[in-house]
N, C-alpha and C positions, 0 to 999 in steps of 0.2 A: 356387307360392310360390318366389320367387327365393332363391338361395343367398346367405348372408352373405359379404361380401367377405373375401378371404383377408387374414390379418394381415401387415402389411408387415414385411419383414426388412431388415437392413442398418443404415445410419446412422440414429440418432435424429433427429427433426425439428429444424430450426434453432431456436436460442434455448434449447434444453434445457440445453446446457452452462452458459450464463450463469445460468439459473435454479437449477441444481444448485450452482454456486459460491456464489450468494447464500444459498441454503438452508443450505449448510455453515457459512457465517459466522454466520448467524442461530442455528443450533443451538448453536454454541460460545458465542456471546454470551449467549444466554438460558438454556441448560440445562447448559452445561459440556461438556468434552471427552469425559467418560464416556458421554454420550448421542449422540456422533457416530457413528451407524451408517448403513449404506446404506439401511436401512428408514426411519429418521427423516428423512434427507435427501430420500429419494424422496417421502415423503408431503408434506413441506413444499414441495417443488419442483413437485409435481403431475406427477411422472415415475415411470417404472418403476425398480425396483432394477437391472434389466439396463442401463438408460441410465446409472445412476450408475457401474456397473462399467466400462461401455464407455468413458466419458470419463476416469475418475480411478483405476481399478484397485483402490485400497486406501485405508486410512485416511490414510496419509501423503499420498497424492494429494489427498484431500479437504481436508486441512489446508493444503496448498499452494494449493488452489483458494480457500479462505477468505481467505488472505493476498492472493492476486491480486485477489479481489473488493474487499477493503479498499483496494487500491491505486488504485481508480478515480479519486479526486481528483487524485493525482499523475500518473496516466496521461493524464488529460484535459489538464492544464496542459502536460505534456511534448509532447503531440501537436499541440495547437492554440494554446497561449497563449504559449510562450516567445518566439516571434517578435514577437508583439504587445507583450509586456512589455518587450522590448528597446527599444521606442520611448518608454516611459514613464520618469519619474524613477526613479532607482535605488532609493530607499527604497520607493516604491510597488511596484515589481517584486518586491523582496525580501519585502515584506509579503504579497503575493499568493502567492508561492511558499511562504512559511512557513505560510500558511493551508492550502494543499493538503497539506503534509506533516503538519501537526498533525491534520488530519482523518483522514489515513491512520493515523497512530500511535494516535490515540484509538480508532479502530474495531478495529484488530488487537491492541491491548494484551491483551484477554482471550485471544486466540489464543497470543500469545507467552508469557503466563503459564502457560497450559495445557501448552504444549510443554516449558517448563522443569520442570514437575512430572512429566514422563514421560521418564526417561533414554533408553530405547530409541527412543522417537519422536524425541527431540531429536537423537540421533545420526544416524538415517536421514534426518530432515528436513534436517539440515546437509549430509549427503552429496549429496542430490539438488539442493539449492540451489547448492552449489558446482559440481556437474557441469553445471548449466544456466546458470552464471555469473549467478546471481540473488542479490540481497541488498542491504543498505543502501548498498554502494559504488556501485550503479547510480544511486541518487538523488544521491549526491555528484558523480558524473560529470556528470549532467545539469545540476546547479546550477553546476558548474565551467564547463561549456560556455557557460551563460548569462553568467557573469561574464567569460569571455574575449570574448564578443561586446560586452560593455559596455566592456572595455578598448579594443577597436577603435574604439568611439565616443568614447573619451576620457573616460568617466565613472568608470573605475576605474584607479587607479595601475598603470602597466605593471609595476612591481616587485612587485605583489601576487601571492602564491601562491594562485591561484584554487581549487585543490583544498583547501588548508587552510582558506580562507575558506568554501568550500562546506560543509566538515565542521562548522565552527562553527555555521552556520545549521541544518543538518539535525540536528546533535546537540542544539541548543537546542530544536528542535521535539520531539524525542524526550523530553527532560527535562521539558518542560512537560506533555506527554501523560502521562508516567509519574507525575509528581507529582499530577496530577488523579485518575488511576486509583487510586493508593495512598492519597492523603491528602485528596482532595476539595478543598473550599474552605478547608481549615484552614491551608494554606500559600499565600502569594501570591508569584508571580514576576513580573518585568517583562513587560508585555503584548507582543503580537506587533508592533504598530506601533512601540512604543518600542524594541524590540529591532532592528527593521529599520532604523530611523533611526540608531541607534547604529552598527550595522554599516556602513551606507552612509557615515557620516561617517569611519569608519576606512579605508574602501576608496577614498575620493575622492582624486584627484590632489593 
C-alpha cells in the first residue's frame, strides 16, 4: 500500500486569497461584523484557517479584504475602461463611472456601517488605510485623471478644477448608495444618467 502524499507547505494555492476576500465580504453582508471570524471565513471560502491567517493576519486585514473585494467594479473600470470611455460622449462616460462607484458603495456600505460601530476597529482600519495610501481619495484621483483627458480632447472646459468635479461625482454616488442603504425606496434622488448629464453640461466648454 503506497503512502499518502505529504501535505504541501508554503504558499496556499492560487485563487485562495480572492476566495477569502469574497467570503469576508459575504460574512459581513449577511451575518454582520460580529460573525467575522477566521473559521467562518475559511468555511465559506473553502479554505483552511491557516490560509486566512497567511493572507490577512487578523480581523482588520479581513475587513480591508472585504472592502477591496467590493472595489471590483471600480477596479475594473480603472484598469480597462477609462481609456475606452475617453472616446465616448462625456455624459456617457460619467454615467458608466458613476455606475461603477455606486456598485462599490452599495456593496461595502454594510462594512462601513460595521466599522463605525467598533471604535477600536475604526481607528486601526484608518491607520492601515492611511499607511497604504488607500481610501476615497484614490477614486477621486482616478476620475480627475479621466476628466483631464477629456480636457485634452476639448470636451471639458480647461478652467474646470477636475479634482473638485471628480469629488462631486464620487460624493454623489456615495450619497445615493447611503440613502438606499438607510432609507430604501422611501426617498428618491436624481438618477445616475440625469446626474451625469447635468454634470457634463456644467463641465462643457
